[in-house]
Every structure is written in structure tokens, then in C-alpha cells.
N, C-alpha and C positions, 0 to 999 in steps of 0.2 A: 935246849939250845936253839932249835928250829922256831919253838915258840917266842922266846925271846926276841928274836930277829924279826919274826912277824908282828909281834906286838909293838917293836920300835918302829918298823915300816907304817903300820896302821896309824899308831898314835902320832907320828911325826907328820904323817899326811894330813890327818885331822887338824892337829894344832898349826902346822904351817899354813893350811887353807884359812883357818880362823885368823890367823895373825896378818895374811895378806888381806882379808876383808876389814880388819880393825884398823890396820896401818893407815896413817893419813895420806892423802895424795894418791896419785896414780901408780900403783904397786904391781900392775899387771904386766909390767915389763920384764919380769924374770921368768925364766922357764920353770916347768913343773917339777923337775928333778932338783932344782935349787931351792925351791919352796919346801920340798919334803926335807931336804938337808936342813934347812933353817928351823923347821918344826922339829926334828930329832934334836938338833943342838939347842933348842929353845927348851925342849922336854928335860934335856940333862942339865943345862944351866939353871933354868927355873927351879927345878926340883933341888939341887944343891944350895941356891941361894935361900930358898924356904927353909931347909933344914938347918943352914948355918944361922939364919936369923931367929928361928923360932925352935925351942928346944922341945921335941916331940918324944923324948925318951921316956917320960912317965905319961904320955897321952893325954896330959891335963890341957895342954895348950893346942892339942890338935883336934880336929872333928873326927867324929865317928862316922863310919861308913866311906861314903865317897869323900874325898878330900877336895872340896871344891876351891879352897883357897889356893892349894898347891897347884892346881890346874890354872887358875888365873895367874900366877907367877909364871908358869910354863908358857902361857900364850904370850905374857908380857915381854918375855925374853925373846920369844919367836918373833914378836913384833919389831924388837930392835933388830935382830938379825936379818930379816926381811927388808928393812929400811937400809942396813948396811949394804946387804947384797944388791939391792935396786940401784943404790947410788954408785956402787963400785962396777957392776957388771951388767946394769940394765941396758936393753936395747932402747935406742932411740927411735923415736916415731917422727916421722915427717908430715 
């Protein structure tokens, strides 16, 4: 249980920071905790979308070893969440 929570926090942080880096425009106006939440949400949503679109039950359509395509889907979902979070709750700079 603790390992799962730790993996979600570490993975969410990495995916959230990658999403903030890839997102178009100035996305540095949301706090780090919200970036981590977007990363965790992107990991779950990206994994779900990838599994729904590509049947990996027989492992012929999936990569062996590290599933880089799934990670790209996770980062893509996190980019969308970072953009939404930035538009809704972003701090305005003057």
C-alpha cells in the first residue's frame, strides 16, 4: 500500500513536471502541488485511455519491457490537465 502511494507520488511528480514542460504557453503559474495532482490524474487517465484503445490482453499489440507508448499517453493526458488547471486556477502576473 505504501509502495503504491509512493510510486503514484513520484510518478505523478515526474509526469506533471514533464507535462508542464511540454504544455504550450506559460504554464508556470500553477503551484507545484497542483502540478503533481495533474500528473497523477494524467497517469491514471492516460493509462485508462491507452488500455481502452489498444488491446494488451494478448501482449501482441503492446511493447515488451518499458511501455513507452503508455507513458506518452500519460504525459499527453497530464498536459491537458495542466492546461485546464492553468486556465482555471492560474495566478496572474502583472
